[in-house]
C-alpha positions as CSV (number, residue, x, y, z in Angstrom):
1,M,96.8,-30.6,36.0
2,T,94.7,-28.7,33.6
3,A,91.1,-27.7,34.8
4,R,88.2,-28.4,32.5
5,I,86.0,-25.6,31.6
6,R,82.3,-26.6,31.2
7,P,80.3,-24.8,28.5
8,R,77.6,-22.5,29.6
9,L,74.2,-23.7,28.4
10,G,72.0,-20.9,29.7
11,G,71.9,-19.1,26.4
12,C,70.6,-22.1,24.5
13,R,68.0,-22.8,27.2
14,D,66.8,-19.1,27.0
15,T,66.5,-19.4,23.2
16,R,64.5,-22.5,23.4
17,L,62.1,-21.1,26.0
18,G,61.6,-18.0,23.8
19,E,60.8,-20.1,20.8
20,R,58.3,-22.1,22.8
21,G,56.7,-18.9,24.1
22,F,56.4,-17.5,20.6
23,A,54.9,-20.7,19.3
24,L,52.4,-20.7,22.2
25,L,51.5,-17.1,21.4
26,I,50.8,-18.1,17.7
27,V,48.6,-21.0,18.8
28,L,46.6,-18.7,21.1
29,W,46.1,-16.1,18.4
30,T,45.0,-18.8,16.0
31,L,42.5,-20.1,18.5
32,V,41.2,-16.5,19.0
33,L,40.8,-16.1,15.2
34,L,39.1,-19.4,14.9
35,A,36.7,-18.5,17.7
36,L,35.9,-15.2,15.9
37,V,35.3,-17.0,12.6
38,V,33.1,-19.6,14.2
39,T,31.1,-16.8,16.0
40,E,30.7,-14.8,12.8
41,V,29.6,-17.9,10.8
42,T,27.1,-18.9,13.6
43,A,25.7,-15.3,13.7
44,S,25.4,-15.2,9.9
45,A,23.6,-18.6,9.9
46,R,21.2,-17.4,12.6
47,S,20.5,-14.2,10.7
48,E,19.9,-16.1,7.4
49,A,17.6,-18.6,9.2
50,Q,15.6,-15.7,10.8
51,Q,15.3,-14.0,7.4
52,A,14.1,-17.2,5.8
53,F,11.6,-17.7,8.6
54,N,10.3,-14.1,8.2
55,L,10.0,-14.5,4.4
56,R,8.0,-17.7,4.9
57,R,5.8,-16.2,7.6
58,N,5.1,-13.1,5.4
59,A,4.4,-15.3,2.4
60,E,1.9,-17.3,4.5
61,A,0.2,-14.1,5.5
62,E,0.0,-12.8,2.0
63,A,-1.4,-16.1,0.7
64,S,-4.0,-16.1,3.5
65,A,-5.1,-12.5,2.6
66,D,-5.4,-13.4,-1.0
67,A,-7.5,-16.5,-0.2
68,S,-9.8,-14.4,2.1
69,L,-10.3,-11.9,-0.8
70,F,-11.2,-14.6,-3.2
71,E,-13.6,-16.0,-0.6
72,A,-15.3,-12.6,-0.5
73,V,-15.6,-12.6,-4.3
74,F,-17.2,-16.0,-4.2
75,H,-19.8,-14.8,-1.7
76,L,-20.4,-11.6,-3.7
77,A,-21.1,-13.6,-6.9
78,D,-23.3,-16.2,-5.1
79,A,-26.9,-15.9,-6.3
80,A,-28.3,-17.5,-3.1
81,D,-29.9,-15.4,-0.4
82,Q,-26.8,-15.8,1.8
83,H,-24.6,-13.9,-0.6
84,W,-22.6,-11.0,0.9
85,A,-23.7,-7.5,0.1
86,P,-21.2,-4.6,-0.5
87,D,-22.7,-2.7,2.5
88,G,-19.5,-1.8,4.3
89,S,-19.8,-4.6,6.9
90,T,-16.8,-6.6,8.0
91,H,-16.8,-10.5,7.8
92,R,-14.5,-12.4,10.1
93,W,-13.3,-16.0,10.3
94,R,-10.2,-18.0,10.9
95,L,-8.0,-19.3,8.1
96,G,-5.5,-21.7,9.6
97,R,-3.5,-19.9,12.2
98,F,-4.6,-16.5,10.8
99,A,-7.6,-14.4,11.9
100,A,-9.1,-12.8,8.7
101,A,-11.3,-9.7,8.4
102,V,-12.8,-8.7,5.1
103,R,-14.7,-5.5,4.4
104,I,-16.7,-4.9,1.1
105,D,-17.7,-1.4,0.0
106,D,-19.8,-0.5,-3.0
107,E,-17.8,1.7,-5.4
108,R,-21.1,3.6,-6.2
109,W,-20.8,5.2,-2.8
110,K,-17.7,7.2,-3.9
111,I,-17.0,10.2,-6.1
112,N,-15.4,9.8,-9.5
113,P,-12.8,12.6,-10.1
114,N,-13.1,12.0,-13.8
115,T,-16.8,12.8,-13.9
116,A,-17.6,14.9,-10.8
117,S,-18.6,18.5,-11.2
118,V,-16.3,21.3,-10.0
119,E,-18.8,22.0,-7.2
120,M,-18.7,18.4,-6.0
121,L,-14.9,18.3,-6.0
122,Q,-14.7,21.6,-4.1
123,A,-17.2,20.4,-1.5
124,L,-15.2,17.1,-1.1
125,L,-12.0,19.0,-0.7
126,Q,-13.5,21.2,2.0
127,A,-15.0,18.2,3.7
128,V,-11.4,16.7,4.2
129,G,-10.0,20.0,5.6
130,V,-9.1,22.3,2.7
131,D,-10.1,25.9,3.0
132,A,-12.6,27.3,0.6
133,R,-10.3,29.3,-1.7
134,N,-7.7,26.5,-2.0
135,A,-10.5,24.0,-2.5
136,A,-11.9,26.1,-5.4
137,G,-8.5,26.3,-7.1
138,L,-7.6,22.7,-6.7
139,A,-11.1,21.6,-7.9
140,A,-10.6,23.8,-11.0
141,A,-7.1,22.3,-11.5
142,I,-8.5,18.8,-11.5
143,I,-11.1,19.8,-14.1
144,D,-8.3,21.3,-16.2
145,W,-6.2,18.1,-15.8
146,R,-8.9,15.8,-17.2
147,T,-10.4,18.0,-20.0
148,P,-8.8,19.2,-23.2
149,G,-8.1,22.8,-24.0
150,N,-5.5,25.5,-23.4
151,R,-7.4,28.1,-21.3
152,P,-7.6,27.3,-17.6
153,H,-10.9,27.5,-15.7
154,K,-11.1,30.2,-13.2
155,L,-8.4,29.5,-10.5
156,G,-7.4,26.5,-12.5
157,A,-4.1,25.5,-14.1
158,R,-2.9,24.7,-17.6
159,E,0.7,24.3,-19.0
160,P,1.9,27.8,-18.2
161,E,1.0,27.5,-14.5
162,Y,2.7,24.1,-14.3
163,R,5.9,25.5,-15.9
164,A,5.8,28.5,-13.6
165,A,5.6,26.1,-10.6
166,G,8.7,24.3,-11.9
167,R,6.9,21.2,-13.1
168,D,8.3,19.4,-16.2
169,Y,4.9,18.2,-17.2
170,A,1.4,19.6,-18.0
171,P,-2.2,18.4,-17.8
172,P,-2.8,15.7,-20.4
173,G,-6.4,16.8,-21.1
174,A,-7.7,13.3,-20.6
175,P,-9.4,11.3,-17.9
176,M,-7.1,9.9,-15.1
177,S,-6.1,6.2,-15.5
178,G,-5.5,5.8,-11.7
179,L,-6.0,7.7,-8.5
180,A,-2.2,8.0,-8.2
181,E,-2.3,10.4,-11.2
182,L,-4.3,12.8,-9.0
183,G,-1.1,13.4,-7.1
184,L,0.4,15.2,-10.1
185,V,-2.3,17.9,-10.2
186,L,-0.9,21.3,-9.2
187,G,-1.8,22.0,-5.6
188,M,-2.2,18.3,-4.6
189,T,0.0,16.9,-1.7
190,P,0.6,13.3,-0.6
191,D,-1.2,14.0,2.7
192,L,-4.3,15.5,1.0
193,L,-4.4,12.6,-1.6
194,A,-4.3,10.1,1.3
195,R,-7.3,11.9,2.9
196,L,-9.2,12.0,-0.4
197,A,-8.5,8.4,-1.7
198,P,-11.0,6.5,0.6
199,H,-13.8,8.6,-0.9
200,L,-12.8,8.3,-4.6
201,S,-13.3,5.7,-7.3
202,L,-12.7,5.7,-11.1
203,Y,-15.0,2.6,-11.6
204,Q,-18.5,4.1,-11.7
205,D,-20.3,6.5,-13.9
206,G,-22.2,9.5,-12.6
207,D,-22.3,10.7,-9.1
208,P,-22.4,8.7,-5.9
209,D,-25.4,6.7,-4.8
210,R,-27.4,8.6,-2.2
211,T,-27.6,5.5,-0.1
212,T,-23.8,5.8,0.5
213,A,-22.5,4.6,3.8
214,D,-19.5,7.0,3.5
215,P,-20.3,9.9,5.9
216,V,-18.0,12.3,4.1
217,V,-19.6,11.6,0.7
218,A,-23.0,11.7,2.3
219,G,-22.2,15.2,3.7
220,V,-21.1,16.4,0.2
221,L,-24.3,15.1,-1.4
222,A,-26.4,16.8,1.3
223,E,-24.6,20.1,0.8
224,L,-25.1,20.0,-3.0
225,G,-28.8,19.0,-2.9
226,P,-30.7,16.5,-5.0
227,D,-30.8,18.6,-8.1
228,A,-27.0,19.0,-8.4
229,T,-26.2,15.3,-8.8
230,M,-26.6,12.7,-11.5
231,P,-27.5,9.1,-10.5
232,S,-24.8,6.5,-11.2
233,D,-25.4,3.7,-13.6
234,S,-23.0,0.8,-14.3
235,G,-24.7,0.2,-17.6
236,D,-24.8,-3.6,-17.6
237,G,-26.2,-4.2,-14.1
238,S,-22.8,-5.3,-12.8
239,L,-21.6,-4.6,-9.2
240,I,-18.3,-2.9,-8.6
241,A,-16.9,-3.4,-5.1
242,A,-13.8,-2.6,-3.2
243,I,-12.6,-5.5,-1.1
244,T,-10.1,-5.1,1.8
245,A,-8.8,-8.4,3.2
246,S,-6.6,-8.2,6.3
247,V,-5.1,-11.1,8.2
248,A,-3.2,-11.3,11.5
249,G,-1.2,-14.2,12.9
250,P,-0.6,-15.1,16.5
251,D,3.1,-14.0,16.2
252,G,2.1,-10.5,15.1
253,T,2.4,-11.1,11.3
254,R,0.0,-8.9,9.3
255,F,-0.9,-8.4,5.7
256,T,-3.6,-6.5,3.9
257,R,-4.7,-7.0,0.3
258,R,-7.1,-4.6,-1.4
259,A,-8.8,-5.1,-4.8
260,V,-11.5,-3.6,-6.8
261,V,-13.6,-6.2,-8.6
262,R,-16.5,-6.2,-11.0
263,V,-19.2,-8.8,-10.4
264,A,-21.7,-9.5,-13.2
265,M,-24.2,-12.2,-12.4
266,G,-25.4,-14.5,-15.2
267,Q,-22.5,-13.7,-17.5
268,E,-19.8,-16.0,-18.9
269,R,-17.2,-14.2,-16.9
270,P,-18.9,-13.6,-13.5
271,W,-16.2,-11.5,-12.0
272,Q,-13.1,-9.4,-13.1
273,V,-10.3,-7.9,-11.0
274,L,-9.9,-4.2,-11.8
275,T,-7.2,-3.3,-9.4
276,W,-5.0,-5.4,-7.1
277,D,-2.6,-3.9,-4.5
278,A,-1.2,-4.3,-1.0
279,P,-1.7,-1.0,0.9
280,P,0.6,-0.3,3.9
281,T,-0.5,-2.0,7.1
């Protein structure tokens, strides 16, 4: 009697188990990749939503600062007794969810670097911390920058001095069109210009008004004496004011707008914006 030999099935069973394990591994890796993709998409969506929220919040702050500045212009141009004066005082109120603060300064309180004498410029430079010799040289360089000619003033600088200092430009021999141009004068630094800027204005003729509320300018005028200055005169009776409007929200959002405006009562165009910027907060 012949014995039957049963086939061994262990090899097939092991193969099927291996295939099932490999398939399970692929599924697990797929789930992990899907989880990573979902996490990335969710994080990206949250980031974009936060950016959109920040843009909206900053836009609201900017619009509120602009509205506050125009409110100040309206009060400056108001002919009633309640109009606001450019006396350096700060006006505060609420505008929606923002707290607004507006300061108005008379530009006649400031020194015009296009018209100031070398003595006045030197005194101002010393008042903001420049030593006497460097102040004298920088004041002369400012005069050389704004006036035509080839010969430098004593301690001043014309084209040869700029070339020797490695500059690829020279004094234009014309009045400055903006205070930023003062930063190009040989010897001027960004830090020094930042200290000078609050006391300077290009929008008034003559020397500062002696009623100035700027203590630095007042000290300069006192040092020079009454005979060394020329009274300012806007010519048409208009007022030129620097307005700084700052707003702050409950969530810490802040924005500051600064403008220089000319206000002329009784004219067809009662006010005009001369400069418009957003200084760093």
